[in-house]
C-alpha angles and dihedrals in degrees: 000000000000123000112244105158141353093223112102120223130214116208110208096158139025141195115212115202109195133120097218109090096197092051090047090054092048092046091049090056090047092052091048091050103041101030104025092235109166105181114056127170128179140207128193097207138031092245090052089051092049091051091049090053091052092053101041142043114272113273122238091249139000121220109201135188116214096220113060129158093252102035141021135208127336096356089074093049092049095048093047091046090053094045104041133060092211137092115264123219114193115213110190143146089226095089121161133120094264096049093044092048092047091051092051093047089050090061108275118138095213149354129221121182111236092236092057123128120241090260090067092050089049091051091047095055093041088053093049089047088059091054096256135127114247123224113175120249113274095029131096129217108233124209115252094253091053095062098062134019097264101201093051092046093049091051091050092049090049089057092064119105118240091258092049090050091053091050093048090051090053091047088054088054088059098253122153124230093260091051091049090049090053094047093049096036093235134121119276089234088058090053090051091051091051092048090053090050092047092053091047093051092047092047094236135128102217145032089247092059090048090053090048092055092045093050095044094052098045090250093190093060093042094057103018092119091056103046 
């Protein structure tokens, strides 16, 4: 548990973002029992959750799965963090120190492994209610420069062209290819080609991994003079 704020929070409502209906039902009951949350809504995809946020007041807390049909990994955390004025608790089966640390550094307020007992969920929401970040028992929060070899990552980022750097920055902000194309006044196919080149230069297989490297190496400061 890492101190984040001294201001306590009361969670009267929640938005669960997970595409497994049975797990959503079980999680809803858990939140009602351990955190006393009375109003619970759910969304099966990130886009559905984003639309819900546009049409409703922000929930007290967002419970987010990392693997959704329309997005994987940190990209979902980053987009939700940018869109919602609410703490995000990631609940995922992908639980190890590096994943948990990356999720927290991307903006989440806590992480609970999916296999956790109710006592862990209770501790998580009590911790968030005290204005702290929750890391589950038995796991350690790594510093950002411990989750990726910084020197190698910085060198890879430095190899990006100015346009590729701009596109990676927009990806980090959670924007889709069509939004990036609109912002930069270029074709969506051109964006896709740049994204492929970015992933190749960074040595990754997905946009999420590219975002992870960017976040863990303070991408903005590395290339601030270029974008």
